[in-house]
C-alpha positions in Angstrom: 0.0 0.0 0.0 1.2 3.5 -0.8 0.4 6.0 1.9 -3.1 6.5 3.3 -6.3 7.3 1.5 -6.5 10.8 3.0 -3.0 11.6 2.1 -3.5 10.5 -1.5 -6.6 12.6 -1.8 -4.7 15.7 -0.7 -1.9 15.1 -3.2 -4.2 14.4 -6.1 -6.4 17.4 -5.2 -3.4 19.6 -5.8 -3.0 18.1 -9.2 -6.6 18.5 -10.3 -5.9 22.1 -11.5 -3.0 20.8 -13.6 -5.2 18.1 -15.0 -7.8 20.8 -16.1 -5.0 22.8 -17.8 -4.1 19.8 -19.8 -7.7 19.6 -21.0 -10.4 17.1 -20.8 -8.6 13.7 -20.6 -11.5 11.9 -22.3 -10.9 14.0 -25.5 -7.4 13.1 -26.5 -6.1 12.8 -30.0 -3.9 10.1 -31.4 -0.1 10.3 -30.8 1.5 12.0 -33.8 3.1 9.8 -36.4 6.6 10.9 -35.5 6.1 9.3 -32.0 5.2 5.8 -33.3 7.8 4.3 -30.9 6.4 6.0 -27.9 5.3 3.2 -25.6 4.5 3.1 -21.9 3.3 -0.1 -20.2 1.3 -0.6 -17.0 2.1 -4.0 -15.4 -0.2 -5.1 -12.6 1.5 -6.3 -9.4 -1.7 -6.6 -7.3 -5.4 -6.6 -7.9 -7.8 -6.9 -4.9 -11.5 -6.6 -4.5 -12.7 -6.0 -0.9 -16.2 -7.4 -1.3 -19.4 -7.3 -3.4 -21.2 -4.3 -2.0 -21.4 -0.9 -3.7 -19.0 0.8 -1.3 -16.4 -2.1 -1.6 -13.3 -1.2 -3.5 -11.2 -2.5 -6.4 -7.5 -1.7 -5.7 -4.9 -2.1 -8.4 -1.2 -1.7 -7.9 1.3 -1.8 -10.7 4.4 -0.5 -12.4 4.4 2.2 -15.1 7.5 1.7 -17.4 8.6 3.6 -20.5 9.3 0.6 -22.8 9.8 2.7 -25.9 12.9 4.4 -27.1 11.9 8.1 -26.8 11.0 10.2 -23.7 7.3 10.5 -22.8 5.7 13.7 -21.4 2.7 14.2 -19.2 2.4 10.4 -18.5 -0.9 9.6 -16.7 -2.7 6.3 -15.8 -6.5 6.4 -15.7 -8.9 3.6 -14.6 -11.1 2.1 -17.2 -14.2 -0.1 -16.9 -17.2 -1.5 -18.8 -20.5 -1.4 -17.0 -21.9 -4.2 -19.2 -22.3 -7.4 -17.1 -20.8 -10.5 -18.7 -22.8 -13.6 -18.0 -21.8 -16.2 -20.7 -18.6 -17.7 -22.0 -18.7 -16.4 -25.6 -18.9 -12.8 -24.4 -16.1 -13.4 -21.9 -13.9 -14.8 -24.7 -14.8 -12.0 -27.0 -14.1 -9.4 -24.3 -10.7 -11.0 -23.6 -9.6 -10.3 -27.2 -11.2 -6.9 -27.8 -9.3 -3.7 -26.9 -11.2 -0.9 -28.6 -14.8 0.3 -29.1 -16.2 -0.4 -25.7 -16.0 0.7 -22.0 -14.9 4.1 -20.8 -12.4 5.9 -18.5 -13.6 6.8 -15.1 -14.2 10.5 -14.3 -11.2 12.4 -12.9 -10.8 11.7 -9.2 -7.9 11.5 -6.9 -8.2 7.8 -6.6 -9.0 7.1 -10.3 -5.8 8.3 -11.9 -2.2 8.9 -11.3 0.2 11.5 -12.8 3.7 10.1 -13.5 5.2 13.3 -15.0 3.8 16.7 -15.9 3.8 17.9 -19.5 7.1 19.6 -19.0 9.0 16.7 -17.4 10.3 13.8 -19.6 9.7 10.2 -18.5 12.9 8.7 -20.0 13.1 5.4 -21.8 13.5 2.6 -19.2 12.2 4.8 -16.4 9.5 3.2 -14.1 7.2 4.3 -11.3 5.0 2.5 -8.9 1.3 3.5 -8.7 -1.9 2.5 -6.9 -5.4 3.2 -8.1 -8.7 2.4 -6.6 -12.4 2.8 -7.2 -15.6 1.6 -5.5 -17.8 -0.9 -7.2 -20.4 1.8 -7.5 -18.0 4.1 -9.3 -17.0 1.3 -11.7 -20.6 0.3 -12.4 -20.2 -3.2 -11.1 -23.6 -3.8 -9.6 -24.6 -7.4 -10.3 -23.5 -10.5 -8.5 -23.0 -13.7 -10.4 -21.5 -11.7 -13.3 -18.1 -10.5 -14.6 -17.1 -7.0 -15.6 -14.2 -5.8 -17.7 -11.7 -3.6 -15.9 -8.4 -2.0 -16.7 -6.5 1.2 -17.2 -5.2 3.5 -20.0 -1.8 5.1 -20.1 -1.7 8.4 -22.0 1.3 10.6 -22.8 2.7 13.0 -25.3 5.9 12.7 -27.4 7.0 16.2 -26.6 6.3 18.9 -24.0 2.9 20.5 -24.5 2.1 18.2 -27.4 -0.9 16.1 -28.2 -1.9 13.3 -25.9 -2.6 9.8 -27.0 -3.1 6.3 -25.6 0.3 4.7 -25.4 -0.5 1.7 -23.2 -3.4 -0.3 -21.9 -4.4 -2.9 -19.2 -7.4 -5.1 -19.7 -8.6 -7.7 -17.3 -11.8 -8.8 -15.5 -13.4 -8.4 -12.1 -15.7 -11.3 -11.2 -18.6 -10.7 -8.8 -19.3 -14.1 -7.3 -22.9 -15.0 -6.4 -24.2 -16.2 -3.1 -24.0 -19.9 -3.9 -20.5 -21.5 -3.8 -19.2 -22.7 -7.2 -18.4 -26.4 -7.4 -15.0 -27.0 -8.8 -14.0 -30.4 -10.2 -10.2 -30.4 -10.7 -9.3 -33.5 -12.8 -5.7 -34.7 -12.6 -4.6 -36.6 -15.7 -2.2 -39.4 -15.0 -0.7 -40.0 -18.4 2.7 -39.9 -20.2 4.1 -40.3 -23.7 4.3 -44.0 -24.4 7.7 -45.7 -24.0 6.7 -49.4 -24.0 7.1 -51.4 -27.2 6.0 -54.8 -26.1 6.1 -56.7 -22.8 9.3 -56.2 -20.9 10.8 -54.0 -23.7 10.9 -50.2 -23.7 12.3 -47.8 -26.2 14.0 -45.7 -23.5 14.0 -45.1 -19.7 12.3 -41.6 -19.7 9.2 -42.9 -17.9 11.4 -43.5 -14.8 12.2 -39.7 -14.7 8.5 -38.8 -15.2 7.5 -41.1 -12.3 9.9 -39.4 -10.0 9.0 -35.9 -10.9 5.9 -34.8 -12.9 3.8 -37.9 -12.3 4.8 -38.0 -8.6 3.5 -34.4 -8.1 0.3 -35.2 -10.1 -0.3 -38.3 -8.0 0.1 -36.2 -4.8 -2.5 -33.7 -6.1 -4.9 -36.5 -7.1 -4.8 -37.8 -3.6 -6.0 -34.5 -2.1 -9.6 -34.4 -0.8 -12.2 -33.3 -3.3 -9.9 -33.8 -6.3 -10.7 -35.9 -9.4 -8.3 -38.0 -11.5 -8.1 -40.0 -14.7 -5.6 -42.8 -15.3 -4.4 -43.7 -18.8 -4.5 -47.6 -18.9 -1.4 -47.5 -21.1 0.5 -45.7 -18.3 -0.7 -48.2 -15.7 0.3 -51.1 -17.9 3.8 -49.6 -18.4 4.4 -48.9 -14.7 3.4 -52.4 -13.8 5.7 -53.8 -16.5 8.5 -51.7 -15.1 7.9 -52.8 -11.5 8.9 -56.4 -12.1 12.0 -55.7 -14.2 12.3 -54.7 -17.9 14.7 -54.1 -20.8 15.5 -50.9 -22.6 16.7 -50.7 -26.2 20.1 -48.9 -26.6 20.6 -48.9 -30.4 22.7 -52.0 -30.6 20.8 -54.3 -28.2 19.1 -54.1 -24.9 20.1 -53.3 -21.3 18.2 -53.7 -18.0 15.9 -50.7 -17.1 16.6 -48.8 -13.9 13.2 -47.7 -12.9 11.9 -50.8 -11.1 11.9 -49.3 -7.6 10.4 -45.9 -8.5 7.7 -47.8 -10.5 6.9 -50.0 -7.5 6.6 -47.0 -5.2 4.3 -45.1 -7.6 2.1 -48.1 -8.0 1.7 -48.5 -4.2 0.6 -44.8 -3.9 -1.7 -45.1 -6.9 -3.5 -48.0 -5.3 -4.5 -45.9 -2.4 -6.4 -43.3 -4.4 -10.1 -42.8 -3.8 -11.6 -44.8 -6.7 -14.9 -42.9 -6.4 -13.0 -39.8 -7.5 -11.4 -41.4 -10.5 -11.9 -42.5 -14.1 -9.9 -43.8 -17.0 -9.1 -42.5 -20.5 -8.9 -44.4 -23.7 -5.8 -46.5 -23.8 -2.8 -44.2 -24.7 -5.2 -41.3 -25.4 -5.4 -41.9 -29.2 -6.0 -38.9 -31.5 -9.8 -39.4 -32.0 -10.0 -36.3 -34.2 -7.5 -37.8 -36.6 -9.4 -41.1 -36.4 -12.6 -39.4 -37.4 -11.0 -37.5 -40.3 -9.3 -40.6 -41.7 -12.5 -42.7 -41.1 -10.5 -45.1 -39.0 -13.3 -47.2 -37.6 -10.9 -49.4 -35.7 -9.1 -46.7 -33.6 -11.5 -46.7 -30.7 -12.0 -50.5 -30.9 -8.2 -51.1 -30.7 -8.0 -48.8 -27.7 -10.8 -50.7 -26.0 -9.2 -54.1 -26.7 -5.9 -52.9 -25.4 -7.5 -51.6 -22.2 -9.1 -55.0 -21.6 -5.6 -56.4 -21.0 -5.0 -53.9 -18.1 -6.5 -55.3 -14.9 -8.1 -52.9 -12.4 -9.5 -50.2 -14.7 -12.6 -51.9 -16.0 -14.8 -50.5 -13.2 -13.7 -46.9 -13.7 -15.8 -44.6 -15.9 -14.4 -43.9 -19.3 -13.7 -40.2 -20.1 -12.3 -39.4 -23.6 -9.7 -36.6 -23.8 -9.4 -35.3 -27.4 -6.3 -33.6 -28.6 -6.1 -30.0 -27.2 -9.4 -30.9 -25.4 -11.2 -29.6 -28.4 -14.3 -31.6 -29.4 -15.7 -30.9 -32.9 -19.3 -31.9 -33.3 -18.3 -34.4 -35.9 -15.9 -36.1 -33.5 -18.7 -36.2 -30.8 -20.7 -38.2 -33.3 -17.7 -40.4 -34.1 -17.5 -41.3 -30.4 -21.2 -41.9 -30.0 -20.8 -45.6 -29.5 -17.4 -45.6 -27.8 -18.8 -46.6 -24.5 -17.6 -43.4 -22.9 -19.5 -41.8 -20.1 -18.2 -38.3 -20.9 -15.9 -36.4 -23.3 -13.7 -33.5 -22.2 -14.3 -30.3 -24.2 -12.8 -26.9 -23.7 -14.8 -25.5 -26.6 -18.3 -25.9 -25.1 -20.0 -22.6 -25.7 -22.1 -22.7 -22.5 -20.8 -22.7 -18.9 -21.5 -25.8 -16.8 -19.4 -28.7 -15.8 -21.6 -31.5 -17.0 -23.6 -31.2 -20.2 -25.8 -33.6 -22.3 -25.4 -34.0 -26.0 -27.3 -35.7 -28.8 -25.6 -39.1 -28.2 -24.9 -41.1 -25.1 -21.6 -39.6 -23.9 -22.0 -36.4 -21.9 -19.7 -33.4 -22.2 -17.3 -32.3 -19.4 -16.9 -28.6 -20.2 -13.5 -27.5 -19.0 -12.7 -23.9 -17.9 -13.0 -21.2 -20.5 -9.9 -20.3 -22.5 -9.3 -17.0 -24.2 -6.9 -17.1 -27.2 -3.4 -16.1 -26.0 -4.4 -16.5 -22.3 -1.4 -18.7 -21.6 0.9 -15.8 -22.6 -0.9 -13.2 -20.4 0.6 -12.1 -17.1 -0.2 -14.2 -14.0 -2.7 -11.8 -12.3 -4.7 -11.3 -15.5 -4.8 -15.0 -16.1 -6.0 -15.6 -12.6 -8.8 -13.0 -13.0 -9.9 -14.9 -16.1 -10.1 -18.1 -14.1 -12.1 -16.5 -11.4 -14.4 -15.0 -14.1 -15.0 -18.3 -15.8 -15.9 -19.9 -12.4 -18.4 -17.1 -11.6 -20.1 -17.5 -15.0 -20.4 -21.3 -14.3 -22.0 -20.6 -11.0 -23.9 -23.5 -9.3 -23.5 -25.6 -12.5 -19.9 -25.9 -11.6 -16.6 -25.9 -13.5 -14.1 -28.6 -14.6 -10.4 -27.9 -14.5 -8.1 -30.2 -16.4 -4.6 -30.6 -14.8 -1.8 -32.5 -16.6 1.3 -30.5 -15.7 3.0 -28.8 -12.7 1.9 -25.3 -14.0 -1.7 -26.5 -14.1 -1.5 -27.7 -10.4 -0.1 -24.3 -9.4 -2.8 -22.4 -11.2 -5.5 -24.6 -9.7 -4.2 -23.9 -6.2 -3.8 -20.2 -6.8 -7.3 -19.7 -8.2 -9.3 -21.7 -5.7 -11.0 -19.3 -3.3 -13.4 -19.2 -0.4 -16.4 -18.9 -2.7 -15.6 -22.2 -4.4 -16.1 -25.8 -3.2 -14.4 -29.0 -4.3 -16.4 -31.7 -6.1 -14.7 -34.9 -7.2 -15.2 -36.6 -10.5 -17.5 -39.4 -9.3 -19.8 -36.9 -7.7 -19.9 -34.8 -10.8 -20.7 -37.7 -13.1 -23.4 -38.8 -10.7 -25.0 -35.3 -10.7 -27.7 -34.0 -13.0 -26.3 -32.2 -16.0 -26.5 -28.5 -15.7 -26.8 -27.8 -19.5 -28.9 -29.7 -22.0 -27.9 -30.1 -25.6 -24.3 -28.9 -25.4 -23.2 -26.6 -28.1 -19.6 -27.0 -29.4 -17.5 -24.2 -30.9 -15.8 -24.6 -34.2 -12.2 -24.3 -33.1 -9.8 -26.5 -35.1 -8.1 -29.1 -32.9 -4.4 -30.1 -33.2 -3.9 -33.5 -34.6 -1.3 -36.0 -35.9 0.3 -35.0 -39.2 -0.4 -36.7 -42.5 3.0 -38.2 -42.5 2.5 -39.7 -39.1 -0.8 -41.2 -40.1 0.7 -42.8 -43.2 3.5 -44.3 -41.1 0.9 -45.7 -38.7 -1.0 -47.2 -41.6 2.2 -49.0 -42.8 3.0 -50.2 -39.4 -0.5 -51.7 -39.0 0.0 -53.5 -42.3 3.4 -54.8 -41.1 1.7 -56.2 -37.9 -0.9 -58.0 -40.1 1.9 -59.5 -42.3 3.9 -60.5 -39.2 0.8 -62.2 -37.8 0.5 -64.2 -41.0 4.1 -65.2 -40.7 4.0 -66.1 -37.0 0.4 -67.4 -36.4 1.1 -68.1 -32.7 3.1 -64.9 -32.1 3.1 -63.3 -28.6 3.8 -60.0 -30.4 0.6 -60.1 -32.3 -1.3 -60.6 -29.1 0.0 -57.1 -28.2 -0.6 -55.5 -31.5 -3.7 -53.5 -30.4 -1.7 -51.9 -27.6 1.4 -51.3 -29.7 -0.5 -49.7 -32.6 -2.7 -47.6 -30.3 0.4 -46.2 -28.6 1.6 -44.9 -31.9 -1.7 -43.0 -32.4 -1.3 -41.2 -29.0 -2.0 -37.4 -28.9 1.4 -37.3 -27.1 3.0 -37.4 -30.6 1.3 -34.2 -31.8 4.2 -31.8 -32.3 6.6 -34.5 -31.1 8.0 -36.1 -34.2 11.2 -37.3 -32.6 9.3 -39.2 -29.9 6.9 -40.6 -32.5 9.8 -41.8 -34.8 11.5 -43.5 -31.9 8.3 -45.3 -30.9 7.5 -46.5 -34.4 11.2 -47.3 -35.1 11.3 -49.5 -32.0 8.3 -51.5 -33.2 9.5 -51.7 -36.8 12.7 -53.3 -35.5 10.5 -56.1 -34.2 7.9 -56.7 -36.9 8.8 -54.4 -39.8 9.3 -55.8 -43.2 13.0 -54.9 -43.6 14.0 -56.3 -40.2 12.0 -59.5 -40.8 13.6 -59.8 -44.3 17.0 -59.7 -42.7 16.0 -62.4 -40.2 14.3 -64.9 -42.5 16.6 -65.9 -45.4 16.5 -68.1 -48.4 19.5 -70.0 -49.7 19.6 -71.8 -53.1 22.0 -72.7 -55.9 22.4 -69.9 -58.3 22.0 -72.3 -61.3 19.8 -75.4 -61.9 19.9 -77.7 -64.9 16.7 -79.4 -66.0 17.0 -82.6 -68.0 13.3 -83.4 -68.1 10.0 -81.7 -68.4 9.7 -81.6 -64.5 12.4 -81.6 -61.9 12.7 -81.1 -58.2 15.3 -78.7 -56.7 16.0 -78.0 -52.9 16.2 -74.5 -51.3 16.8 -73.7 -47.7 14.8 -71.4 -45.4 16.5 -70.1 -42.3 14.7 -68.5 -39.4 16.7 -66.1 -37.2 13.6 -64.7 -35.5 12.8 -65.5 -31.9 9.5 -67.1 -32.9 8.4 -70.0 -35.0 7.3 -69.1 -38.5 5.1 -70.8 -41.1 6.1 -70.0 -44.7 6.3 -71.1 -48.3 8.7 -70.5 -51.2 7.3 -68.5 -54.1 9.1 -68.4 -57.5 8.5 -66.2 -60.5 10.2 -66.3 -63.9 11.0 -64.0 -66.7 9.5 -66.5 -69.2 6.4 -68.2 -67.7 5.5 -69.7 -71.1 8.8 -71.7 -71.0 9.0 -72.3 -67.2 6.5 -72.2 -64.4 7.1 -72.9 -60.8 4.2 -73.6 -58.4 4.6 -72.3 -54.8 6.1 -74.9 -52.4 4.3 -76.6 -49.6 3.9 -74.6 -46.3 6.6 -75.5 -43.8 7.2 -74.6 -40.2 10.6 -73.3 -39.2 11.6 -73.1 -35.5 13.6 -70.2 -34.1 17.3 -70.4 -35.1 16.6 -73.4 -37.4 16.7 -74.1 -41.2 14.4 -76.2 -43.3 14.9 -77.6 -46.8 12.0 -76.9 -49.1 11.6 -78.6 -52.6 10.5 -76.5 -55.5 9.1 -78.2 -58.7 9.6 -76.3 -61.9 7.7 -77.4 -65.0 9.3 -76.7 -68.5 7.9 -76.7 -72.0 10.9 -75.9 -74.2 14.7 -75.5 -74.1 16.5 -72.4 -73.1 17.7 -70.2 -70.2 15.2 -68.8 -67.7 15.8 -66.4 -64.9 13.8 -67.2 -61.8 13.4 -65.2 -58.6 12.6 -67.0 -55.4 11.5 -65.5 -52.1 10.0 -66.6 -48.8 6.3 -65.7 -48.3 3.5 -66.2 -45.8 0.5 -68.4 -46.4 -1.4 -65.3 -47.6 1.4 -64.4 -50.0 3.0 -61.5 -48.0 6.6 -61.3 -49.0 9.1 -62.0 -46.2 12.5 -62.2 -47.8 14.1 -60.4 -50.8 14.4 -62.2 -54.1 17.1 -64.8 -54.6 18.0 -65.0 -58.3 18.3 -68.5 -59.9 19.3 -69.4 -63.5 17.4 -72.4 -64.8 18.9 -74.1 -67.9 16.7 -76.4 -69.9 19.1 -78.3 -72.3 18.0 -81.9 -72.8 14.4 -81.6 -73.5 14.9 -81.5 -77.4 17.3 -84.6 -77.4 14.8 -86.7 -75.5 12.1 -85.7 -77.9 14.3 -86.7 -81.0 15.1 -90.0 -79.4 11.4 -90.6 -78.9 10.7 -89.7 -82.5 13.6 -91.9 -83.8 12.4 -94.9 -81.8 8.9 -94.3 -83.1 10.3 -94.2 -86.7 12.1 -97.5 -86.2 9.1 -99.1 -84.8 7.1 -97.9 -87.7 9.6 -99.1 -90.3 9.9 -102.5 -88.6 6.2 -102.9 -88.4 5.8 -102.0 -92.1 8.6 -104.4 -93.2 7.1 -107.2 -91.1 3.7 -106.5 -92.7 5.1 -106.6 -96.2 6.9 -109.9 -95.5 3.6 -111.4 -94.2 1.8 -110.3 -97.4 4.5 -111.9 -99.6 4.4 -115.1 -97.7 0.6 -115.4 -98.2 0.9 -114.6 -101.9 3.6 -117.3 -102.4 1.5 -119.9 -100.5 -1.5 -119.1 -102.7 0.5 -119.6 -105.9 1.9 -122.9 -104.7 -1.6 -124.2 -103.9 -2.8 -123.3 -107.4 -0.1 -125.2 -109.2 -0.8 -128.4 -107.2 -4.4 -128.2 -108.2 
């Protein structure tokens, strides 16, 4: 506090005559063009409201600083307010982004404005001065409870002594007037992290250990406070459990033991003590449902549900979907209509109220209002916005979404005596305060086109691997593995996404499998008959048993065709000889290409080139023709001889007669 009220009034009374000489402060003209760099800021250091009655006061303290590069003259700070009560979120959001065309400066009064320098004294660049201004709620026009009012100050100055005055700085914030009924606040702590698990007992790195000891530890502490709500990502719970009994981490050339077993065990113990009535669960790994809707991926939610079924202890928790950026387009709401969710988080609901109904089964959990650029605003102004959103929500309550340390601090700082805590279970069991929730048209962040194409390829590779290894333990985990790659954690995090996908590709990707399953064969075969049988060898260096066939194509199928081989089973680390049976129709050289394939024809290995020489098929044919000719000649000679014998016999008989 700066001095007493009486002292300040005496000082400012002496300045009123100077103010009149300057002219009517409400009739100022723009700063001349040559003073374009004239800039003076007013930074708030304290804003307090003593009550809600007409004689209660709003007191603002702050620092006036010449942030420009030219001296300012006649610098003054004047209180500003709008007497229009704000009672809805759209108006609050609009008011937070509007700086002109509304509201007015308060009449000149010793408490309503401060003189930094007179018109003859320069306020040098970099100079600053502390000020305190105050006004009663009646002076400001803040008369209604359960409403919010815009409040602020203008800084006016001139670029030269005795010159024209213009506005060179502004402060705009809000003063909430809470109603008589406490506002229920549901602060929901999200227990989630970017996925690091690839498959059981194998992680791409050890970063989750650090998270568990820092951010997730603090979030867990907050979730355990009375009246708080929480959401657990089943993927996180699955990873922490896997860590707690020992695990391996990839290191580029192989694997090494993970080091987070103890911290995971301790975190799990604390998590098990949370009040389950206050909790819920998200979709497994928080997949990007907005991207799923846009790409018409009907399996995205199904895969997440199937993955969650493998995580024990979450099936009784209500499912709450968290879209990317917590922005829920109306089309995505429809996309999730049969997801089985009890509610969907949405920060773009246009009406205030914690729990809202929609056209479909899931309800909407409307989180606190956000004004564009609010995250970059100073702390006090940001807190005033939080208070204001809560006042507008009133008895219908407000949801606050907390997934970081800054969120926890904000929640603590903006919880006041006129608010009451309400946990998630109590909120979901309550009657919705808003019917037919309306959703704004904000564009949500989502996974990039390149990321979605990579996920599509990885999904196809899992399908091919499942055909290669019908009894694979990896395929049993494919729903979880693929869903982790669709996590909203990868939006704007391409490095993490590529590491996650790369780790999975090293296990089931086509190139890696092609290096582990090989085909050996002689580079040249000689065929001496129309059909032959040649051996080739399939070697399996994977850790699982495979079932494959050998497929051969040729550059001249009219001359040589090769049917696929029989299906064979090859154990890990073993080799099996497979016979291929080419069929030839004419002599010549034919280039064949052989590869290992699955039962459905998915290629496994690269081509192995084989030259097939068909050389003796013509000789054999001529032999057959020659033999046939000899048989024909012999038969003809024998027939002629028989005819001659009969003729001779007949002639002998005639002579005897």
